N, C-alpha and C positions, 0 to 999 in steps of 0.2 A: 504494500500500500504506500502511496505517496507520503512523503514526510509532511507532517502538519505541525504548525507552531503549537506549543504547549501552554503559552501564557494566556489561554482563553478560559481557564477553569476558575474564574473569579465570580464573586457573588453579587447579586443585586443588593447593594449595601443598605439602601433605604429601608427595605423590608426587614433587615436584621437590626436596625437601630444603631447604625454607625459603629461597626466593629473597629477595634483599634489595634495598632501595632501589627505584629505578624498575623494575629488571628483574623484580620480582615480578609485575608486570602485563604486561610485555613478552613473557615466556616463556609460550607456550601449549602445554601438553603433552597428555597423554592425554585429559583431560577439560576442554574449553572449555565454560563454562556458558552456558546460554541459547541463543536463536535470533537470527540476524542478519537484518536487513532486506535485501531484494534490491537490487542495484544497478540503475541504469536499463537498460532493454532497449535493444538496438541495432537500430534500424529500417532502417538503410541510407541514410537521408536526412541530408544535412548532414555537416560535419566531425565526427570523433570524437576526443576527448581521453581517453586512457587513463591512469589514475593507479594506480601499483603501489607496494607497500611494506609497511610493518608497521602497528602500531596507530596511528601518527600519520597515516597515510593512511586507515585504517579509521574513525578518529574516536573512539577510546577517550578518555573524558573529556568528550566533548560530551554535551549533554542528550539528543539524539536524532539520527536519521539525517540530518535536514535541516541540521545544524550542522557536519558534517564538512567539511574543507577542499575535497574534490572537489564536494560539494553547493554550497558557497559559490561555487566556481569556475563551476559551471553556471548560477548566477543572476547572474553578473557582467554589467555592461553590455557589449553587443557579442557576447554568447554566446547570443543568442536562438535561433539555428539550429544551435548546437553541442551535441552530446551528450557528456556527461562520464560515463565509466564508472569506478566505484570498485572496484578489485579488491585493495585493501589488506586485510591480515589480520593480527591480532595474533600476535606471536611469530615472524614470518618474518625470517630473516636474509638477507643479500645472496645467499647461495648458493641459497636456496629461491626468492627472487624471480627469479633468473637461470634456474633450472631450469624455472619455470613460464612464463617469458616467451615462448618460441617458439609455444606453443599459443595463448597470449592474443593475440599479434600476428596469427596466422593467422585466428583467429576474429573478432576485433574490427575489424581493418584500420584502425587509428587513423592520424590525421594527425600527432598529437603524443603523446608518452609522457612523463609526469612520473614520475621515480624518486626516492623518498625511502626509503633503506635504509641499514642499517649498524649501528644501535644494538644489535640483537640479536647481531651478529657477536661482540661482546665477551663473549658467554656461549656461543655455539655454535661459534665459530671461523670461521664463514662459508664452510666448504668446500661446494662444489657437491655435492649428493647423487649418488652413483654409481649407474649402472644395475645394478651387481652387487648393491647392497643392496635393490633393488626400490623404494626410496623415490621416486626421480626419476620412474620410470615411473608410479607411482601418482598422484603429484601432478600430472603433466602430464595424465593421463587425467581426474583430478578437475577440473582447471581447465577442460578441454573440456566436461565434463558440466555444470558449473555455468554456464558461459557459454552453453551451448546452452539450458539451462533458462531463463535470463534472456531469451533470444530467443523462447521459446515452445515449445521442445521439446528433449528430451535427445538425445544422440547416442551411438552406438557408433562405433568407428573407421570403419566403412563407412557409417554412417547408414542401414543397410539396414532396421532395425526401429525405426520411430518408436514412442514410447510410446503413441500413439493406437491402435496395433494390438494392445496387450496385452489378452489375454482376461479379465484380472482387474480391468479398470478399474472404478472406482466405489467405493462405501463398503462396509465389512465390519465387523461388530461381534461382540463377545463380552461379554454383559452390557451395561454402560454404556460400556465401552471400545470405541473404534472407530478405524479409519484409512481414508483414502480415497486411492486411487491416481488421479491426475488425468492428463488427456491431455497436459499440458505437461511431464510427468515429475516433478512435485512430489508430495509426500505430506502430506495433512492428517491430524491426529490429534485425539483428544478433548482433548489438552492444547495444541493449537495446531499451526502448521506445523512439519514436520520440516525441519531445516536440512540438506537433501540432496536428491538426485535419484535416480531409479531407471532401470535398463534391464532387459531380460529377453531370454532366449534359451532355447528349448525349454521345459523345466520348471523353469527357474531364474530367480530374481529377484536382481539385484545392486543394492544400495543404497549409494551413495557419499555419505558424510557429510562435510560441509565441515570438521568439527572432529575428524576421525579419519584416521589414515594408511591403515588397512586397511578395505576395504569389507565390508559384510555380505553373505553369500551365503545365500540361502534357497531351499529346494526347495518347489514348490507343486503342488497337485493341485486340480482343480475337479470337483465332482460336482453332480448335480441339474439341474432345469429352470431356464431363465432366470427371474429374479425370486425364485427360491427355492433358489439354489445355495449350496454350501458351499465355502469356500476353506480348504484345510488347508496350513499352513506348518510347515516344520521347518528347523532350523539357526539360526544367529545367536542371537537372544535366546530361541529356542524349542528347548531341548534335547530336548523331546518334542513330537511333532506336536500342533498346536493348531488346532482347527476354528473358523472364523469364518463367521457367517451373513451373507447378502447384505443390504445396506441399512444405514441408520443405526438405532441403537437408538431405541426409542420407548416404553420402559417407564415413564419418569418425566417430570415437567415439565421437568427440565433437559435430558433427551434430546430432548424435543419442541421446546424452545427452539433447540437446535442445528439441528434439521430446518428450522424456520422461517427461521433465519438463512441456511442454505445454499440455501433456496428463494427468497431475495431479499426476505424479509419481516421486516426487523429489528424493526418495531414489535410484531409478534406474538411474536417471540423475547423481546423485553424484557418483554412482559406475562407470558409463561410463567415467566421467571426471577423476576419480582417475586412471582408466586403461589407459586413454589417456596420463597421466603424464609420463608413461613409454615409450611412443613413441617419439623419438627425434624430428620429424617434427611437432608434435602436442603439445609438452610439454609447450611452452610458452603460447599459446592461451588457453590450458586446465587449466593451473595454474591461469591465469587471470580470466577465466570464473568461475572456481570453487571458487576462492576467492571472486568474486563478489556475487555469490550465497550464500556462507557462511556468508558474512558480512550482506547481506540483510535479511538473515534468523536469524539474531541475534547471530551469532557464529563467531565474528571477531577473537577471540582468536585462532580458528582453521585456519582461513585464513592467519594470519600473518606468521606462519612458512613456509607455501607454497610460499608466496611472497618473504620471505627472502631467501629461497633456490634458487629461480629464480634470485634474485638480486645478490647472491654471487657465482653463477656458471658461470664462464667466457664463457663456451661453449654454454650456453643456454640463457644467459642474453640478452634481446632484445635491439634494438637500435631505434633511431628516435622516431616516434610517439608511437611505442609500449613501449619504455622506459618511455615515459610520462604517458602512461596508467598504467604502473607498479607503478610509483610514486603516481598517483591518487588513485590506489587501496590501497597502504599502508596508505595514508592519510585517505581514507574512512574507513579503519579498525581501525583507531585510533593510528597507529604506526608512529606518526609524527617524533619522534626521529630517528627511523629506516629509515625514508625517507629523512632525512636531507642531508646525504652525497650524496645520489643519486641526489637530487635537486642541490646541489652545483656542482656535477660533470657535470651537464648539462651546467652550466655557464662556468666551467673551462676547460672542455675537448671536449664537443660536438660542432657541428656547430651551430652558432647562426642563427636560422631561425624564421620566424613569429610564427610557432607553438611552438617553444621553448620559445619565449617571453610569449605567452599565458599561457604555462604551468607554467612558473615562477611566473606569476601574480596570478594564482589561487592557487599556493602552498605557496607563501611567508608568508602570515599572519597566517598560521597554523603551522609554524615551531617553535620548542621550543626556538630558539635563532635567530630571524630574522636579527640580526646584522651581523652574519656570512655571510648570503646571501648578505647583503648590501655591505660588504667588498669585496666579490667575484665579484659582479656586478661592483664595482668601478674599480677593476683590469681589468675586461673584457672590460670596456669602454675605458680604457687606452691602451689596447694591442691588442684587437681582431678586426678582420675585420667584418663589418656589414653595413647594409643600414642605411640611415638617419632615416627612419621610425622605425627600430629596436632600433637604438640608442635613439631616443626620447622615445620609450616605456620603455627602461631600465632606462633612466633618471627619467621618471615618477614614476617607481617603487622605485627608490632610494628616491624620495621625500616622498613616503609613509613610508618607513623604517627609514628615517632620524629622529633623536631624538631632533634636535634643529632647530631654525629658520635659523641659519647660513648655515646649510646643505641644507635646502630647497632653500634658496636664491642662493646658488651656483648652484643648479640644474636649477633654473629658468634662471640664467645667461647663462648656457650652452644651454638651450632651445632657448633663445634669439639669441645666436650666430648661431644656426641652422636655426631658423625661427623667425625673429623679429616680424612678423605679426601674429604669432600664437594666435588664440583666447584665448587659455588656459592661455597664458602669460598675456594678457590684463585683463582677469577676475580675475586671482590670485592677480595681483598687485592692482587692483581696490578693491578687497575684503580685502586684508591684507597689505596695504601700510606701516603700522607701523612695520610689521614683516620683510618686504623686502624693506628697504628704498633706495632711489636713491644713497645715499652716499655709500652704500654697493656695488651697481652696479658700481659706479665710481671707487671704490678701486679695484674691480675685473678686470675692464677694463683698468686700468692704463697702463699696459704693452702692450696693443694691438696697432696696427697701428691706426692713428688718424681717418681714414675713418670708420673702423670697430667700434672703440670706440664711435664715434658719432652716428652710426647706432643703436647700442644697447641702448645708453642713450635716443635716440629719441623714441625708442620703449617703454621705461619706461615712458617717458613724455606723449606719446600718450595714453598709458593705463590709466594713472591717469587723463588725460584731458577729457576722455569720460564720458558722462552722463550715469547714471544707474538708470533706473526707475523700476528696478526689484521688489522692495518692493511694489510699487503701483500696478504693475501687479499681484503680488501674492495676495494682499488684494482683488483685484477685482475678481480673480478666486476663492478664498475661499468663498467670499460672494455669488458668483454665484452658487457654489456647495451647499452652505446652502439652497439657494432658490430652487434648483433642488430637493434636498433631501426632503424638506418640501412639495414641490409640489407633490411628489410621496407618501405622507402620512407617511413618516418616520421621525425619530428624529435625527438631526445631532449632532455629537460630534466632536469638534476640539481638536487636541492633539498637544502640543508643543514637540519639540525634546528633548530627554534626553541628555544633554550636547550640546556643539557646540556654535552657535552664539546667544548671548543674544538679538541682534536686530531682529533676525528671530522670536524668542519667543515673542518679543514685538509686532510684526506685527500680529501674530496669536491671541494673547490676545486681541488686539484692535478689530479685526474682530469679535471675540466671543462677546465682550462687545457691539459693535455697532449693531450686529444682534441678540442679546439676545440668544446666542447659548451656550449650555453646553460646558465646557472647562475642559480638563485634563491637568494641568500644570506640565508636566513631567520635564521640565527644572528646575523649582524651587525645585521640590522634589529630583531630582538627585543632585543638587547643595548642598542641605542639607546633603545628604548621603556622598558626596565627602568631606565634611568638616571633617569627621572622618574615612574615608576609602580610600585606594589608588585607583587611577583611574583604575588600572588593575583588581580590584575586580568586576568592572561593564562593562568594555569596552575591546575590542580587540585593537590591535595596530592601526588599521586604523580609529578608532573612532566609529565604530558600537558597539552595545551592545554585550556582551557575553551572555551565558546562564543565568547567575545571573542577568544581566542587563535587559534582556527581561522578566525574571520572575517578576522583580520589575515593569517594564512597564505594563505587563499584569495585575498585581495586582492593579495598579493605575486605569487603564481603567475599570477593572471589578467593582471596587467600584462605579464608576460614572454610568456605564451602569446598574448596579444592582438597583440603585436609580430610573433610568428612567423606568425600567421595573417593578417597584413597589415591589422589592424583598428585601427590607431592606436598 
């Protein structure tokens, strides 16, 4: 699969109440942006190493899929016949990792399982989702479906109905919009692959999205003769039944380019896209489609001039969501400097919308000078009209971009003014009270009316008074994961985080010692490296590893796994 940028797994911050510091990108809530590249398929040949955890396993911060630590592990010397499966996902805490683990072990049958989990526990509490809530059942089922799709076909619990038997397989279109149900259980759309898989039963289609807790349930009917059928869908995103015609759309050059591409003729597709660039009504979508194709084909240097021409042409430059896609395309092609003014323009000139906030979040940490965006957001917060949710989202982004504790404290103070009961405020102050002391809040609140000042300081006090058993829960979940892995006949490996909290590393080390489990102490290894290297050499601004950091993490894990597999 073509390499895809990994820095799109960020959260709609407004809905989460302005997450701060590293956790703004660790928490993945209702809307995870973008599409994830697939993990390696499990063929059944050779030893399998399964990597589970959160965004540090997923590879958030890396330039693309090939730079995540599991991918680095798979390329390590001695791993030529070893399959490495990456099932890390941003936002998972140890409870969710544990809840998904049994299905993953059953499906993948690994020889070794590397577990890197715990950072998100300090926001979620790490409790294992209960069956009563329905969450555990959904996530276990989702894990099975995704794993099955990676192997080449989705599954129901009985695997009685393979996707290849679905009567609605193939492409369906309405105007220029289309989607294609494929025999491997995946879905292609006019905007690229959908990050999910489907199953069906009777007259119902169930779509499990990797970035959503709840599945989409659609009712379908088929009418007409083969080749000229109509598929009518209702439910999910279709509150009213919507009819789709069989086949791909072919009304425009862009439509025909897609047909050529799916027919295995990329040269013809490229020719059609380039012809469409000359048609005013198609220019923008053709430019974005062609640039995406060129980038994914390993030709980003050809994509960038096309995107810049679109950016710099006032008559053709898109707006709204299409402008965000232009920014995404520039960043995907590696043109971060060229995208920076566009991103800043969204803050300074465009309407502040939920989608704009999401775009800013997924763009911010890839810009060459995030401080410029931080300053622009500060001006927008002071002068622009927006909802409280959008304001909280931008405050949270400022906390990520802030370079010192005082800046983050000021952000937390503004969050407290908007919502003194915000869970993110309580957890942040409980986590780092020394960085955000009460005295700083008192100083910031000094000029406020007495009632508001008392309300904010009471929020600080309540946050610090709360008990936090997160460490105990994390230790219990890691120990349970070790037992589950051994029960499946595999060897567990616990990994500490590269950088971050020393107390978190201590918890993981203790569990490894008490359960006699192999340990990769990345925390200590990275601390040694940072003694002689700047932090920017190994980490991006939000605290995740960069390519070099993940390469080092992969090397550390490879050395331990190599010993376990008896390869030196």
